[in-house]
N, C-alpha and C positions, 0 to 999 in steps of 0.2 A: 484428564479424567483420574481425579481416582478416585480407589476406593477400600473401603474400612477396613481395620484387618481386624475388625471382629465377626466377618461375614464367615460362616460356618455354608450356607449353604446356597443354593445355585442364587445369584443376582435374576432380576427380571429387565435389565437396565444391559446388564453386564455378562452373564451366559457364566457363570465362574462359578465352576461343579463342588462336587461334595470333596471335604479331605478324602487323601486316602491314603492306606494303613501305611503312614510313612511319613504321614500328621502333613506333608507338603500341599499345594493346589496347584492340579496341571488345568493348565488354562487353551479352549478352545483357540484353533487359525483364527488370523483377520478375517472374517468377513471376505467373501471371495465379489462379490460387487462393490464391497467398499475398496479390496486390494487396485482391484485393475482401474477402476474410476478414475482412482487416489495417486497411481502409478502413470497410466495415462495422461491425463493432465497437468501433473509436476514436469513430465518427462517436455510437454509441448511446452510448456511451457519455460524449461529451462531454456531448450534452445532457441525460441522466440524474444527470449529476452538478450543470447547472447545476436544475435540476430538486432533486435534492436540497438542494440552497447555498439555491436561494430559500423550501423548503419548514423549514426548517432553522432560519431566521433569526427567522421571520415565526410558525413556530410553537411552540417549543420557548426556554428560559428559555437565555441568555448565560450557563451556565453556565463552567468546565472545561474541562469534558469535551465539550461541546456545538463548541466555539469550537475544541477540537484534532479533533477531529473534520470542520468545516468547513474545517480548513485544509486535513487530508489530504484532503479529497475535489476543493478547487481544485488541488492539488499532480497529483493522479489524473488530470484532467482534462487540464490543460493537459499533464502530460506523452504524452497520448494525441495533442493538438495536435500537436506535437512528430512521433509517429510517421503521422497520417495523412503531413507534411510529409516524411520520408523516405519513407512509399511516393507519392509526388510523384516524387520525384527519380532512385526505381529504376524506375521506368515512362517509360519513355524515348520515348516514341512522346507525353509533355506535356510541353511548352514546356518551359515556365516555371520548371518544375523541374531543366532541369541541366545550372545553372551552381554553379562552386563557389564562391560563395559561399552558394547555397541551403545550399548540402549542408553548412556551419561553423553553419550559423543552424540548422539543424535538431538538432545537435552535440549543441551548447551549449543549447536549447533543454529538449531530450531530456536529457543529463547532468542542470542545471540541478534540476530541477523532478523529474527518479529521488531526484537526493538529497535533498530538503525532503523527498518521496517516506517513501523513508526514514524519515529523523530524527522526524519528527510519526508513522509507525506507531511509533518507540522509543514517543516520548513518551506516544502513548494505550497502546500497554502499558505502561508504569512506571506511570498513571492508573488504571486498572483494577488493577494489583499493590498499591499503593500502599493505595487505595479498597476492597481486599474483604479485603485482609492484616491493613491496620496500620488502616483507618478514617481514613484521612488528603485531605489533597484536594492534587493536585499544584499547581505556581504560585500557591500563594495568598496571594501579596502582590505586587502590581503590580512591585518593582522583581523578579522571582522570574518573571513574565510578560515580564518588557524582556526581562529575560536570557538566558530561553528561551527566545520568539519572535526575537530580534534573533539567536542563532546558529544558530537551521533558514535563518537568508536569507541570512547572513552567509560563514557559512562555505561551502554551497554557489557563494555567487558566486563565494570566492578561487580555489576548485581550476577551475571555468571561465574564468576568467580569464590564471590564470597558465597552464595550459594551451593557449587561445587564443594568447596571448606564447610561449607554445615550440611550434607549431607543430603540437600536439598532435592538435585534432582535425580533423575536414576524412573525405574518400574513404575509408570501409575495405569497399568491395567487397564488401559484404552483399547479397549477388543472390538469394538463401532470401530472403532480411528485410526487413525496410524500411530500416534505421537506418543514417547514418553515424553515427557515431562515431568512434574510435581514428585517426587515417591512418596509411593504412599506410606509407609513405612513409620513415615514423622509423625509428630505429635498433630491433630487437625488441626488446630492454632497455628500450627508454624506453618503447615500446608495451605489453607484457605489464606493466610499472608501472602506469599512470595505466589501464588496466583496472584494477585493484586497486585503484588509488587514488579513482577516478572511477566505481564502481558497484560491483565486487567486493569491495571490502570492507565497502563499509557496508551491504550486506546478509547478508554472517558473520553482521556484529554483530549486526543486527535478529532472526537463527536464533539465536543463543548465546542473544540477553537473552532473547525471547519463551520461551524452552527452559525458559530459567533461573527466569522469572518465572511459570511454569507451575509452576513443581518450589514455587517459595515458595509461591502461592497454596493447592497440593494439602498441605503443608504447616501452613499457618494453617489451614484448615478441619479436617484431622484432631488438631491441639490443641480449636480450640471445639469440636467435639463429643464430647469428653477430658472437657475443662469446666464443659463442660451437665450430662452426665449423672454430676457428681461432685456438683452446685449440686442436682440432680435429688433426690439419695439424701439430700443435709444436707437438702433438706424437710423431706424424709420422716419424718427423723430428729424434725427440730424437733417438726411437728405433734407428732410421737407426745406429745412430753415435754410439750408446751407440755396438753394437753390431760388427761397424767395429773395433772398436776399444777397445774392450773386458771391458770395464767397463761397474761395477756395477748398474743392472736395479733398483736399491729400488729406484730412485730418479722419474724412468717411471713411476714405480706403481706406487707412490703415487699420482701421476699427475693424473695417469688415474683412481686411491681411489676416489679422492679431485672431477670429473670432472666428477664418477658415485651417487653419493652422494649428486652432486648442479641438477643431472638430476632427483633423487627420488623424492628431493623436490620440483621444480618447475614441474613435474607431480603432487603431492598432493595438491602444490596449486592451479594447477587449476582445480583438483574434485570442488574446490570452485567458479567454473567459474560457475557452473549452477544456483549461486545462482543470478548473472546476471540477472536472469529468470523474480526478482524481477523488476528491474528496466523499463525489457519490457513488464510484463503487468502492470505498473503505464502508462506508455505511450497508452497501447490496449485497456485501458478501462477507462480510467481517460479523455482520450484526447476529449471525445465527450463532458463530462461536461463544458471542458475548455473551449472547438468553440463556444458552447452556450449560457457560462456566458459572455465571452470575448463581446460577443454580442450586449449583454446588457449593460456589462460595457460602449459603446461603444456608446452607446445608450443613455446611463443618463450623460455623460460627453460632449459630443457636440450636444445633440438633434437631430443624426441626424434618416436617412430614414433606418429600417429594415425591411420597408413593406415586401421587397422581401424573406426575408428570415424566415417565418410567416410556410411556410408548410412542408420545409424541416425540421424545433423544431419540430412542430408538426408531425407529422410521420415518422421520423426515430429519431431525437437527440436525443427526451426525450426516446424512447426503448433503444435508448444503454445505454443510460445513466442512466437509471435502472437499467437495470442490471449488469454495468461497475460497480458502488458504491454499489449495495449489494452481487455483487460475491467476497467486496477483499479476506475477509477469505480463502475463498473457490477454491480461485485461490491457496492465501498462501499454505496452503492444499500442491493441488496438486503438487503446486511444490517441495515443502519443504519434502511431506511423499515418492511421488513416483519417484520423484529420487534422493531418499538419500539408500540406497544400504542397508548399515550397521543399518539404520535404523529399515527397512521393515523388515531383518532379524533377527534382536534384536524380534520386534514386532510377527512375524509371526512363530520363533521358541517358541518363552515364550508359545504363544498362542496352538500352536502344544505338549510340552509336558505339558504342562498342562489338554489340557482335554488329552492324555493318562495316565500321575496320575488319573487324576479321573475314566478314564475305569480302571484300573488296580484296583483304591479301589473300586468301583462296585463290581467287578468278585470277590472281593475276599469276600466282602459283601454275595453276592447268594451264592456262597463253604464255 
């Protein structure tokens, strides 16, 4: 979050003190509560992201869906690395985090991987929608994989490099939050444009895209239920006719078999609806930062008065945003490991067999 350069008195939101005798502004340390909460949640997310990626690569097949999940988790984990660096920067008693270059590096890491995570979140949701609604696999050709994965890497890199070249990244005076982001020394118009281009615009695309795909999935499911009910009534009529005129029931059995296999496919694809939790997480975890930054974008774009927003931001939004941004990989792990029965079975069964083998070997050695 940025603070306008014309502030000479203490801000009720950011606690920016009066200017000292040299004309420089001295800033308070990052709140200890926010620092501990951000640091602990981010470290947990990084550890779980590493465990999650190793487990997925070891026990799951290399399908498009699983590759997208792994890429999303890696991006979330590396975003948390940037958040940890930001916490060190705003904790002024940690010497190596006080340099301006450190702040720029942290803002580049967070901005880049945050956009990458948004893009892969959208990819996962598109894949879910195509599988459940249309029984089609996203990125099913090598050319498509290169195109989409390349776009997810190149587009954010281009945005970050252009922002860096234009000095748009840097110190943003987020004293209640642990993020270097948009440089507060650039003009207001450039600041809010870069806030939209480097974060808020991408989040808005994911919000709207997820909502749109939910609607498509629900509509397709309703259509399928109606089709299945119609086919069931047609089968009953066909069976009655066949028995009355003593006609072979082979065609009827084929119809029943076809509907049964369709139901099986539908049930299998419905398992993938667990991945819809990615969208739910995105809403619940990201909306607080979106609200917070959107208010400040409004203030920068229209010179609006947001003084009534101060206490809500200071005592609520900054805490839930710190948790939401820091728990990205943790929530991903909970959704895809705890809800994936097959992955849990493979992990725990393999661990149990390995333990039994080790015990057996130790018993042999002692005898």
